[in-house]
C-alpha positions in Angstrom: 73.6 24.7 135.3 70.9 26.4 137.1 68.0 24.3 137.7 65.0 25.2 135.3 61.5 25.5 136.3 59.7 22.2 135.5 56.6 24.0 134.3 58.5 26.2 132.0 60.5 23.3 130.6 57.4 21.4 130.0 55.9 24.4 128.3 58.9 24.7 125.9 58.8 21.0 125.1 55.1 21.3 124.4 55.7 24.1 122.0 58.5 22.3 120.2 56.4 19.2 120.0 53.4 21.1 118.7 55.6 22.9 116.1 57.1 19.7 115.0 53.7 18.1 114.8 52.4 20.9 112.7 55.3 20.7 110.3 54.7 17.0 110.0 51.0 17.4 109.5 51.4 20.2 107.1 53.8 18.1 105.0 51.3 15.3 105.1 48.5 17.5 103.8 50.7 18.7 100.9 51.4 15.1 99.9 47.7 14.2 99.8 46.8 17.1 97.5 49.3 15.7 94.9 47.5 12.4 94.6 44.7 12.0 91.8 41.6 10.0 92.7 41.6 6.5 91.1 37.8 6.7 90.3 38.2 9.9 88.3 41.1 8.4 86.4 39.0 5.4 85.4 36.2 7.7 84.2 38.6 9.6 82.0 40.1 6.5 80.6 36.6 5.1 79.8 35.6 8.4 78.2 38.8 8.4 76.0 38.2 4.8 74.9 34.6 5.7 74.1 35.7 8.7 72.0 38.3 6.6 70.1 35.7 3.8 69.6 33.1 6.2 68.4 35.6 7.9 66.0 36.6 4.5 64.7 33.0 3.5 64.2 32.2 6.7 62.4 35.2 6.4 60.2 34.4 2.8 59.4 30.7 3.4 59.0 30.9 6.5 56.8 34.0 5.5 54.7 33.3 3.8 51.3 34.4 0.2 51.1 37.2 -0.7 48.8 36.0 -4.4 48.6 35.9 -5.8 45.1 33.0 -7.9 44.0 33.6 -11.5 42.9 33.2 -11.1 39.2 32.9 -14.8 38.4 30.0 -15.0 40.8 28.5 -11.7 39.4 28.5 -13.0 35.8 28.0 -16.6 36.9 30.6 -17.9 34.4 31.7 -21.4 35.3 34.1 -22.5 32.6 36.3 -21.2 29.9 33.9 -22.2 27.1 31.1 -20.0 28.6 30.7 -16.3 27.9 28.4 -14.0 29.9 26.1 -11.8 27.9 25.1 -8.2 28.6 22.4 -7.1 26.2 19.7 -4.4 26.3 21.8 -3.0 29.2 21.1 -6.0 31.4 23.4 -8.8 32.5 21.5 -11.9 31.2 21.0 -15.1 33.1 21.7 -17.1 30.0 25.2 -17.7 28.7 26.8 -17.8 25.3 29.3 -20.4 24.1 32.7 -20.1 22.6 33.4 -22.5 19.6 36.6 -22.2 17.6 37.0 -18.6 18.8 33.5 -17.6 17.7 30.7 -16.4 20.0 27.4 -18.2 19.8 24.1 -17.1 21.5 21.2 -19.3 22.4 18.2 -18.9 20.1 15.8 -18.0 22.9 18.1 -15.2 24.0 18.4 -13.9 20.4 14.6 -13.7 20.1 14.0 -12.2 23.5 16.9 -9.8 23.8 18.6 -9.1 20.4 16.3 -9.6 17.3 12.9 -11.2 17.6 12.6 -11.8 13.9 14.7 -14.9 14.0 12.5 -18.0 14.1 13.7 -21.6 14.9 11.7 -24.6 13.9 12.8 -27.0 16.5 11.1 -30.0 15.0 12.5 -29.6 11.5 15.7 -27.9 12.8 15.6 -24.9 10.5 16.6 -21.4 11.5 14.6 -18.7 9.6 14.8 -14.9 9.1 12.3 -13.1 6.9 13.2 -9.9 5.1 10.5 -7.8 3.5 10.9 -9.7 0.2 13.3 -12.6 0.9 13.5 -15.6 3.2 16.8 -16.6 4.9 17.1 -20.3 5.8 19.8 -22.2 7.7 20.2 -25.8 8.6 22.2 -27.3 11.5 26.0 -27.4 11.7 26.6 -25.7 8.4 28.4 -22.7 6.8 25.8 -22.5 4.0 22.5 -20.7 4.0 19.8 -19.9 1.6 18.6 -16.4 0.6 15.3 -17.2 -1.1 16.6 -19.6 -3.9 20.2 -18.4 -3.8 22.8 -20.4 -1.8 25.4 -18.4 0.1 28.2 -19.4 2.5 30.0 -17.9 5.5 33.6 -18.7 6.7 32.3 -20.2 10.0 29.6 -22.6 11.1 26.4 -20.7 11.6 24.4 -22.9 13.9 25.4 -25.5 16.5 23.2 -27.5 18.8 24.3 -28.6 22.3 21.7 -30.7 24.1 18.3 -29.2 23.4 19.7 -25.7 22.8 20.4 -24.1 19.4 23.3 -21.7 19.4 23.7 -19.2 16.5 26.9 -17.4 15.7 26.8 -13.8 16.8 28.4 -12.6 13.6 25.5 -14.1 11.6 23.0 -12.4 13.9 24.8 -9.1 13.3 24.3 -9.4 9.5 20.6 -8.8 10.1 20.6 -6.7 13.2 21.5 -3.2 14.1 23.9 -4.2 16.8 27.6 -3.8 17.7 29.4 -5.9 20.3 32.6 -5.9 22.3 34.4 -8.9 24.0 36.1 -8.8 27.4 37.9 -11.4 29.6 38.5 -12.0 33.3 35.7 -13.2 33.2 34.6 -13.9 29.6 31.8 -11.6 28.6 30.3 -10.0 25.5 28.5 -6.6 25.5 25.9 -6.3 22.8 24.7 -2.8 22.0 21.5 -2.0 20.1 21.9 0.9 17.7 18.2 1.2 17.3 17.3 1.7 21.0 17.2 5.2 22.4 18.7 5.4 25.9 19.6 8.0 28.6 23.3 8.7 28.5 25.7 10.2 31.0 29.4 11.1 31.2 31.5 10.4 34.3 33.0 13.6 35.9 36.0 12.0 37.5 37.1 8.4 38.3 34.1 6.7 40.0 33.4 3.2 41.3 30.4 1.3 40.1 28.9 -0.8 42.9 26.7 -3.8 43.0 24.0 -1.9 44.9 23.3 1.7 45.7 25.5 2.4 48.8 29.1 3.0 49.8 29.3 -0.3 51.5 28.4 -2.3 48.5 31.3 -4.1 46.7 32.9 -2.5 43.7 32.2 -4.0 40.2 34.5 -1.7 38.2 36.0 1.8 38.4 35.1 4.2 35.5 37.6 6.7 34.3 36.8 10.4 33.8 34.7 11.0 30.6 33.6 7.4 30.4 30.0 7.0 29.0 27.2 5.2 30.9 23.6 4.4 30.2 21.3 5.7 33.0 18.8 3.0 33.7 17.1 4.2 36.8 17.4 7.1 39.3 17.0 6.9 43.0 17.5 9.6 45.7 21.3 9.7 45.6 22.2 6.9 43.3 21.6 5.9 39.8 21.5 2.4 38.2 23.8 2.4 35.2 25.1 0.1 32.5 28.7 0.4 31.5 30.4 -0.1 28.1 32.4 -3.1 29.5 29.3 -5.0 30.5 28.5 -4.1 34.1 25.2 -3.1 35.5 25.4 -1.4 38.9 25.1 1.8 40.8 27.0 5.1 41.0 26.3 8.3 42.9 24.2 10.8 41.0 26.8 13.5 41.7 29.5 11.5 39.8 28.1 11.9 36.3 26.7 14.6 34.0 23.5 13.7 32.2 23.7 14.0 28.4 20.0 13.4 27.6 18.6 10.7 25.3 20.6 9.3 22.5 21.7 6.2 20.5 24.7 4.0 20.4 26.8 3.8 17.3 24.9 1.8 14.7 26.2 -1.2 12.9 27.6 0.3 9.7 27.0 -2.8 7.7 23.4 -3.2 8.7 20.7 -2.2 6.2 17.4 -1.4 7.9 14.6 -3.4 6.2 12.3 -1.2 4.2 8.7 -2.4 4.3 6.7 -1.2 1.3 2.9 -1.8 1.3 0.6 -2.5 -1.5 -2.2 -0.1 -0.7 -5.3 1.0 -2.6 -5.2 4.6 -3.9 -8.5 5.3 -2.1 -10.2 4.4 1.1 -11.0 0.7 1.5 -14.7 -0.1 1.8 -14.6 -3.9 2.4 -17.5 -6.3 3.1 -17.1 -9.9 4.2 -19.2 -12.3 2.3 -19.9 -15.3 4.6 -20.0 -18.0 1.9 -20.4 -21.5 3.3 -21.0 -23.6 0.1 -20.3 -23.5 -3.6 -24.0 -22.9 -4.4 -23.8 -19.6 -2.6 -21.1 -18.4 -5.0 -23.8 -18.2 -7.7 -25.9 -15.7 -5.7 -23.4 -12.9 -5.5 -25.4 -10.4 -7.6 -28.5 -11.0 -5.4 -26.6 -10.5 -2.2 -25.0 -7.3 -3.5 -28.4 -5.6 -3.9 -28.6 -2.6 -1.6 -24.9 -2.6 -0.8 -23.4 0.7 -1.7 -19.9 2.2 -2.0 -18.0 -1.1 -1.5 -14.8 -1.6 -3.4 -13.5 -4.8 -1.8 -15.3 -8.1 -1.1 -13.8 -10.9 1.0 -15.6 -14.2 0.5 -14.9 -16.8 3.3 -13.7 -19.5 0.9 -10.5 -20.9 2.5 -9.9 -22.7 5.8 -7.3 -25.0 7.4 -8.4 -28.6 6.7 -6.1 -30.4 9.2 -2.9 -30.0 11.2 -0.9 -31.3 8.2 -1.1 -28.1 6.2 -4.2 -29.0 4.2 -6.5 -26.3 3.0 -10.2 -26.6 2.1 -11.3 -24.3 -0.7 -14.6 -23.4 -2.3 -13.1 -20.6 -4.4 -14.9 -19.6 -7.6 -13.5 -18.0 -10.7 -16.9 -17.0 -11.9 -17.5 -15.2 -8.6 -14.3 -13.3 -9.1 -15.3 -12.4 -12.6 -18.7 -11.1 -11.4 -17.1 -9.1 -8.7 -14.6 -7.5 -11.1 -17.5 -6.6 -13.4 -19.0 -4.8 -10.4 -15.7 -2.9 -9.9 -14.8 -4.9 -6.7 -11.5 -6.3 -5.7 -11.6 -9.8 -4.3 -9.6 -10.8 -1.2 -10.6 -14.4 -0.3 -10.5 -15.0 3.5 -8.4 -17.8 4.9 -9.6 -19.0 8.4 -8.4 -21.3 11.1 -12.0 -22.2 12.1 -15.1 -23.5 10.3 -12.9 -26.2 8.9 -10.8 -29.0 10.2 -9.2 -27.0 13.0 -11.1 -26.8 16.3 -8.7 -25.4 19.0 -5.8 -23.2 19.8 -3.4 -26.1 20.1 -4.3 -27.4 16.7 -3.6 -24.0 15.1 -0.2 -24.0 16.9 0.6 -27.6 15.9 -0.2 -26.7 12.3 1.8 -23.5 12.0 4.9 -24.5 14.1 6.2 -26.7 11.2 7.9 -24.9 8.3 6.8 -27.6 5.9 3.1 -27.0 6.9 3.4 -23.2 6.5 5.0 -23.6 3.1 2.2 -26.0 2.1 -0.6 -23.7 3.2 1.0 -20.7 1.6 1.6 -22.5 -1.7 -2.0 -23.8 -1.8 -3.7 -20.5 -0.9 -1.5 -18.3 -3.2 -2.1 -20.8 -6.1 -5.8 -20.8 -5.5 -6.0 -17.0 -5.5 -3.8 -16.4 -8.5 -5.5 -19.1 -10.5 -8.9 -17.5 -10.2 -7.7 -13.9 -10.6 -8.2 -12.8 -7.0 -6.6 -9.5 -5.9 -5.5 -10.3 -2.4 -5.8 -12.5 0.7 -7.6 -11.7 3.9 -6.3 -13.7 6.9 -8.7 -14.4 9.8 -7.1 -16.6 12.4 -9.0 -16.5 15.7 -7.5 -19.5 17.5 -4.0 -18.3 18.2 -3.0 -18.8 21.8 0.1 -17.4 23.4 2.1 -20.5 22.6 1.2 -20.2 19.0 2.1 -16.5 18.7 5.6 -17.0 17.2 4.6 -19.5 14.5 1.6 -17.3 13.6 3.7 -14.2 13.1 6.2 -16.2 11.2 3.4 -17.5 9.0 2.3 -13.9 8.3 5.9 -12.9 7.4 6.3 -15.8 5.0 2.9 -15.3 3.5 3.6 -11.6 2.9 6.7 -12.4 0.9 4.7 -14.8 -1.3 1.9 -12.2 -1.7 4.5 -9.6 -2.8 5.9 -12.0 -5.4 2.4 -12.5 -6.8 1.1 -8.9 -6.5 -1.6 -9.9 -3.9 -2.7 -7.5 -1.2 -2.4 -9.0 2.3 -4.8 -8.0 5.0 -5.0 -9.5 8.5 -8.0 -9.5 10.8 -7.7 -8.8 14.5 -9.7 -8.6 17.7 -10.0 -5.2 19.4 -6.7 -5.0 21.3 -6.8 -6.2 24.8 -4.2 -7.5 27.2 -5.2 -11.1 26.6 -4.7 -10.9 22.8 -1.5 -8.8 22.8 0.4 -11.8 21.5 -1.1 -11.3 18.1 1.7 -8.7 17.7 -0.1 -6.1 15.6 3.1 -4.1 15.3 4.9 -6.9 13.4 1.7 -7.5 11.4 1.9 -3.9 10.3 5.4 -4.3 9.1 4.7 -7.3 6.8 1.0 -7.1 6.0 -0.5 -4.4 3.8 -3.5 -3.8 6.0 -4.4 -4.5 9.6 -8.1 -4.9 10.1 -9.9 -4.4 13.5 -13.0 -6.5 14.0 -14.7 -3.9 16.1 -17.4 -6.2 17.4 -18.2 -9.2 19.7 -17.7 -6.9 22.7 -20.3 -9.3 24.2 -20.2 -12.5 22.3 -22.2 -15.8 22.1 -20.5 -17.2 25.1 -20.7 -14.2 27.3 -22.2 -14.8 30.8 -24.0 -11.4 30.8 -25.9 -9.4 28.3 -24.4 -6.5 26.5 -23.9 -4.8 23.2 -22.1 -6.3 20.2 -20.2 -3.1 19.5 -20.5 0.1 21.6 -19.0 3.3 20.4 -16.3 3.4 23.1 -15.3 -0.2 22.3 -14.6 0.7 18.7 -13.0 4.0 19.5 -10.7 2.4 22.1 -9.8 -0.4 19.6 -8.7 2.1 17.0 -6.6 4.2 19.4 -4.9 1.1 20.7 -4.1 -0.3 17.2 -2.7 3.1 16.1 -0.1 2.8 18.9 1.4 -0.1 16.8 0.3 0.4 13.2 0.3 3.4 10.9 -3.1 4.8 10.2 -2.6 4.4 6.5 -2.8 0.6 7.0 -5.7 0.4 9.6 -9.2 -0.7 8.6 -12.0 -0.4 11.2 -14.6 -3.1 11.0 -18.3 -2.7 12.1 -21.1 -5.2 12.6 -24.5 -5.4 10.9 -25.8 -7.8 13.5 -27.2 -7.5 17.0 -27.6 -10.1 19.8 -31.0 -10.8 21.3 -30.3 -11.8 24.9 -32.5 -14.1 27.0 -32.1 -14.1 30.8 -34.0 -16.9 32.5 -33.5 -18.9 35.7 -30.1 -17.4 36.3 -28.8 -18.3 32.8 -27.9 -16.1 29.9 -28.1 -17.0 26.2 -28.2 -15.1 22.9 -28.7 -15.4 19.2 -27.4 -13.1 16.4 -30.0 -11.2 14.3 -29.5 -9.2 11.1 -30.6 -5.5 11.2 -33.9 -6.4 9.5 -34.6 -9.3 11.9 -33.7 -7.3 14.9 -36.2 -4.5 14.1 -38.9 -7.1 13.4 -38.3 -8.9 16.7 -38.5 -5.6 18.7 -41.7 -4.6 17.0 -43.3 -8.1 17.3 -42.7 -8.2 21.1 -43.7 -4.6 21.8 -40.3 -3.4 22.7 -39.7 0.3 23.0 -36.3 1.7 21.9 -34.4 4.2 24.0 -31.2 5.8 23.1 -28.1 5.0 25.2 -25.9 8.0 24.5 -22.8 6.5 26.3 -22.9 3.5 24.1 -24.3 5.3 21.0 -26.9 2.5 20.6 -30.6 2.1 20.8 -31.7 -0.3 23.5 -34.9 -2.3 24.2 -36.0 -4.9 26.7 -39.2 -6.8 27.5 -40.6 -9.7 29.6 -42.0 -12.8 28.0 -42.8 -16.3 29.4 -40.8 -15.8 32.5 -37.7 -14.5 30.7 -36.2 -11.1 30.2 -35.1 -10.1 26.7 -32.5 -7.4 26.0 -31.1 -6.0 22.7 -28.7 -3.3 21.9 -29.6 -2.4 18.3 -27.1 -2.0 15.5 -28.8 0.3 13.1 -27.9 3.2 10.7 -27.6 5.6 13.6 -25.1 3.5 15.6 -23.2 2.7 12.5 -22.8 6.3 11.6 -21.0 7.2 14.8 -18.6 4.3 14.3 -17.9 4.9 10.7 -17.2 8.6 11.4 -14.1 7.4 13.3 -12.5 6.4 10.0 -12.3 10.1 9.1 -11.5 11.3 12.6 -8.4 9.1 12.7 -7.7 9.3 8.9 -7.7 5.5 8.6 -7.2 3.4 5.5 -10.9 2.6 5.4 -13.7 0.5 6.9 -15.1 -3.0 6.8 -18.5 -4.6 7.5 -19.6 -8.0 8.7 -21.4 -9.2 6.7 -23.0 -9.0 3.3 -26.8 -9.5 3.4 -27.2 -8.4 7.1 -27.1 -4.6 6.7 -30.1 -2.4 6.0 -30.4 0.1 3.1 -30.0 3.0 5.5 -26.8 1.5 7.0 -25.4 1.2 3.5 -26.3 4.8 2.8 -24.3 5.9 5.8 -21.3 3.7 4.9 -21.3 4.9 1.3 -21.3 8.5 2.6 -18.2 8.2 4.8 -16.1 5.6 3.0 -15.9 7.1 -0.5 
């Protein structure tokens, strides 16, 4: 072998080495490009997890829950002898009872939610229901009951008492109420529908869940089938509160039903709606109260009638409650009635719960709450009136508090039946309607009484802490309009006052005294008062200073009376009334005669 040049050899080796190195390095670079950075991979994984989590959250958050509500908790039924009550499209807090397969409802629930004409005398343990001309009476734990004087019987026990609660069989309630009912179990519940109440109805478009609250996450109470009917109770933005036929009150989407407008449930086919007929005069009533305080005054009727024009009814204040035991004080006079009849006047003696033995609201309540007391009072008063030939009874109870409202209305119901039996006209006096006297229940009075009288005065009364008119025009007008919301105009009598109050303001105190029309005008003249017309109140007004005191008077005169009596025609009322005989001027009587004949 020929020797090779060292430099050339080295050069060749160098080239081979370089080529090999390049191949190795190139291979290495290709391997690095195939690797994915770990940091990027982690970011992608986190992103995918976030997407999945967000999707899961969205699905969970916006998907309706299928959770079922605990119905035992919803209806709060704790044992097999209890039964939940849905009435007036509300799930009630009170529960009924099951006895021998019959449903019984607590008396308070009956009165508040089913039929408020039922009355329970807790002391004498008597259940009462008054029809227009009959009285239903039931004792405890009995199948028997009285319809006026006729004994009747059912095939079940009508009333049961458990603890302090009276329960009445629902079937007995149904006899006298326009209701139907359905019974369901799991849990036990009864759904009572009132056929007399107008409601907003809807029809389900397709199967729809009813939820406890308005929202897709609220538990489901029940699922309604297509074409099911619901009562629409309240509308919100996307949800409606509804009552279902099987006793649930909950929420459905507004898009899930079609509104059918207002309507009624099917009526109780066996229910006969009470027909209230009224014993009305064939002309406008022009009544005047005669404030008789003793028997001697009965002999002076002819004298007191001088100047009175156009009246056709007189109501002497003869009768008052004597005590809380049902006693009645009477100064009734047959000769007075004969004289009035000779003058062409009907006589409606007034029975009052004041100016006698009763001094407070609690005493009136304690008197009327007992059935035996009410019967005693009615028997006495009707006997007094019929024995002297009177034509009616005028009821003026002014000490009825909220607690005494139910016994008072029951008294009117019972008295009305007795008046019908004896052909006596029943009229009931009332304050001008205000929120604080709403418990007098003028609507129910109008059902049972023949006339409802508005005492359109005492706007500012003897105990008022500031001076003001006895009876402004607006006060009377508002009273009429409020009464007409509850009572038919053919039964409403609007009363006006013949007296004014002279107010004295001195050293920060206010007092007053009542004056007749004649005495009011004399007092103003004597003290140099100048009358100015108050067009808002439709009254003449005067004031003056004397002995360090300020005196004020809003005068009832023929001008003020005319504005108020005109309202009888404006509202086509049954007539008018005046308090009281002997206080009105000749001019005032001319005005009354003009408009009330």
